[in-house]
N, C-alpha and C positions, 0 to 999 in steps of 0.2 A: 284686062278688065279685072277689077279687085273691088273689096269693100261694099258687100250687099247693104242694102236697107230691105223694106220688107214688102209684100203684098200679103193681108192679113185675110183667112178665113176662119171665121169662129176663132178659137183660140189658137191656132196654128198658123205660123208663117209659110208662106211659100217665097223663100229669098230671090233676089233678082241682085246683077251684079253691075257695077258701074264701071264705065270706061277709064281707065289710067292713062290711056294713050291722048284720049281728048279730054283732058284734065278733069277726069273723073266725070264725065257726062253721063246722063240718063238716057241710053239710047232705047228708043221706043222698038226696035227690032226684039232687044232683049228682053223687055216687057209681053212683048207678043207671044215670045218664045215661052216662057215660063208660063204665062196664063194657057196657051193652049194645051202646056204640057199637063198642067193643073187638071183643066177640065176635062182631059184625056184620062184622068183617073178617077173622076166622078166627083173631085171637090170643087165646090159652089164657092167660086171668090167671090168678095162683098165688097171690098176697099182697097185701096193703095194708098201706102203710108209714104210721104217724102220729108226729108227733112233738108230745109235751105233758110241758111248756108248751113253744108254738111257736117256732118259728126258721122264716121271719124276722121273724113278726108278734108275736110276744110275748103270744099268747093263753095262757090257762087253759080245757080244756073243761069244760063242765057235766058233773056226773056224768050226767045224762038225754041228754045227747049222746053219751058213753061209752057207755051202754048200748044207744043206737039203733046203733053202731058196730059192737060185738059181736057185734049180733043180725045186723045186715047180712053179716058175716062167716063168721057161723055158718050162715045161709040160704045164701049165696053158695058155702061150701065155701073160702074164703079162708084162708091163713094170716094172722096177724095180728102184723106187726112194729112193736113199739112202741119208739120210740125215747125215754125217760123220764129224760134226763141232766140237766136243770133241774126237778129234782122238789123241790128244796130251797128254789127261786126262786118265791116266790109273795109278792105285794106289795098283793095288796086282800084287805079283809077277808071278802068274800062268795064268795071262791073256794079252793080246797083242792085239792091234789094228790090222785088217786085214781090207783092201779095198776089198768091195764087187766087185769090179773090178778087183785087183788081184784074188780073191776067185774063180771068173768067168772064168780067163785066167787059172787057175790050174785045172779047170775040163775041160780044153780042148774047151771051148766056145770062139766063135769069137764074131765079131760087129755080124754075120749074124744071130747067134745064140740067143741073148739076148740085148734087146734095155736097155740101164743103163743111169740112171743120178743122179750124186754125187754132194753132196753139200758144201761148206765150206764157212765161214763168220769172218771177223775180229772182229764180237762182241762174240764171243765163246774162247773155246780153255784157254792156259794159259795166253793168249795176253790181251782179253777180253775189247776190248776197245768197249763198248756199244754205248758211244755216237758218234763215228764215222761209220758211216755204210756204210760198203761195202762187196762184196765176190763175190763168182763167181759156176760157175758149168761146170762141166765136162760132155759132151753128148757124147755117144757111142751107136752103133747099129741103128741107124736112120739114115731113107733113104736121100738123099741129098732133096726131097723133104719138108720132115717133117724139117730138119735142118733148111732149110731157113724159115719157119712158125714161129721156136721156134726165130729164129735170129731178126724175125721183129717186133714178140711179143714184147720182149726185147728192139729192139730199139725206140720203140714207148713211152716208161715210160721214166720217169727222170732219168737220169744216178746219181751216186754214188756223192757226194761232191769230192773235189781235193783232201782232206787229208782221205776221205774214200779210192780213187782209190788207192793212193801212200800205204797205209795200207796192201790194198790187194795185192798190187806184191812185197811187204814185207814177205805177208805170203807163196806164191808161191814160192820166191826168198831170202830164209832167208841168213844170214851170215854164209860161206863153210871153212872146215879147211883151213889154211892160209891167209884168210882174217885179215885183221887189227882188223876188231870189233868181232874174231870170238869167243875168248875167254871171253869178257866182255859177252856177247851172250848167250854162253853157261851155268854162273855162274849165269846168271839173270833168264834164263827158270828153270833153275836145282832149283834153290830155290823157285821160284813161284811154281813148281809141287811137291817141297816135301813137301812145307807148306800146299798146299792142301789136300797133301794125310796126312799130321799128322790131320788136322782139321775134315779131313771124318771120320779116324779111332777115335778121341775123342769122336765125334757125335754118331758116331754107338756104341760105348760102354758104353754112356750116355743113348742113349735110350733103350738099351738092359739089361741094370741095373734097370728098371723101371717097377712097377707093370703095367700091362696091357698095355703094348708097345711092340711089337717084330719088330725088324727091319734087313732085309737083310744084308748083306755085303755092304759097299759101294766100287764099282769095278772103276769107273770112273765116267767121266762127271761132272757135279756140283752139283748134287743134291741126295737126299735118301728121301724116300718113307716109313716113318715108318707106320704099321698096327696100330690103336687102338681097344683094345679090352674092349670097354667101359661097365660098369655097366647099369643092364637093367633101373635101376633111372634115370640114364644120357640120356639114348634113350629118356625116356619118357618126360622127361623136354624138349628133344629139338623138339618131336614132339609137343607139347604144344606151344612151342615159333613159330611153322610152320616153323620150319628147320630142314634140315639134322643134324645128330649128329655132323659129323664131322665139319661141319660147324659151329656147337655152340659152339665145342671145341676148333675152331680155335678164334673164337669172344672172347671167356672168356680168352683164352690165350693173346690174344694183348691188352685187357682190362686190363688185371693185370701186364701185363712184358712189353708191347710194342714191343714183340716179334712177325714177322708176317710169317705164315706160311700160304700154299693154300691146302682146303680141297682137298680132293680125291675124293668126289665127283665131282669136277670139271672137272675132267679124265674121268667118267665113270666108276668107278672102279666096280669089280664083286657085284651084288645087295647083301644085306646085309653084306659086310666089308668095314669097314671105317681107312682111312687112312690120311696121309696128307703130302706134298712134303716141303720139307726145303731145300734150299742152303748151301753151305761150303762156301761160299763168307765172310760172316764178317771176319775182321783182326785177325789173330791169336790170339794175345794177348787180344781181347775182348772176344775170345770163352769158357774160364773158367768162367767168370762171367755168359756169356748167360745162359751155362750148368747150372750152379748154381739154376739162376732164372727160370728156365725151371723145373727143378725137385722140386722145392719148390711149383710152382703152380701146377705142376700135382700130385702131393700128398696130398695136399689140395684139388683137384678136385674130385680124387678119394674117400679120406674120406667123402667129402661132399655127394657122392652119391654112396654109399659103399651098396649093398642090404643087 
């Protein structure tokens, strides 16, 4: 198990862990454990946050898993906050994206049964316009009084710039069959997503070919979360340097190759496990050279600290 998302109460998180052994599944027993522990401390838990497809792990939740999550929120009286910004980024044939709203409706739940907010952004997905800040959320299942307060809070913030607002409207209303731009739009969209799938597969295979690294299948989003099985000497060197082993590894990788990864310890991974998060975003033609450079570093690192 590793890589927590968060259950929220007020402004403080109650973390929970995904199950690495089941492809980063979100186990209901883990949610119940963390919820009960929080309540035993007098914490009033208000909402459950889920990222699907996942960040930092790149998993795509199964429909059955999503149904259990919805039922858990319904039974426990929790608001479901669904980060669904990577919904177009699916790279495996046996998985597809289902919105939590769709899942809730398939179970027969109405607005009266489950408060739900889902989020989308122009900065993510296949369009990835990170420099253009814009996004939106759909809010269902909240009373008019609560919706009014949400709108009031949103209204007092600075709005997105004009280009961000235009892009958000295009994300919500993409070209449709019969539109003049539909064909070119689909060619570009499919090209981007196909390239991301190839990049994800190449990195997944590269990581799993190396001693001391295991990596779950890259199913979606833009990230992978490989696990490091480091020699004890490397762990000792990290401790002597006053840093976490995965942070020590990431710094050495950066210094040797210029490749930047995020240490898994920044995501509150399960104690005693070490990971790093990487993206699949470098241009496809640069991936082979990056893999070669990474492999060379990793093999030398493992030889240096071999027990």
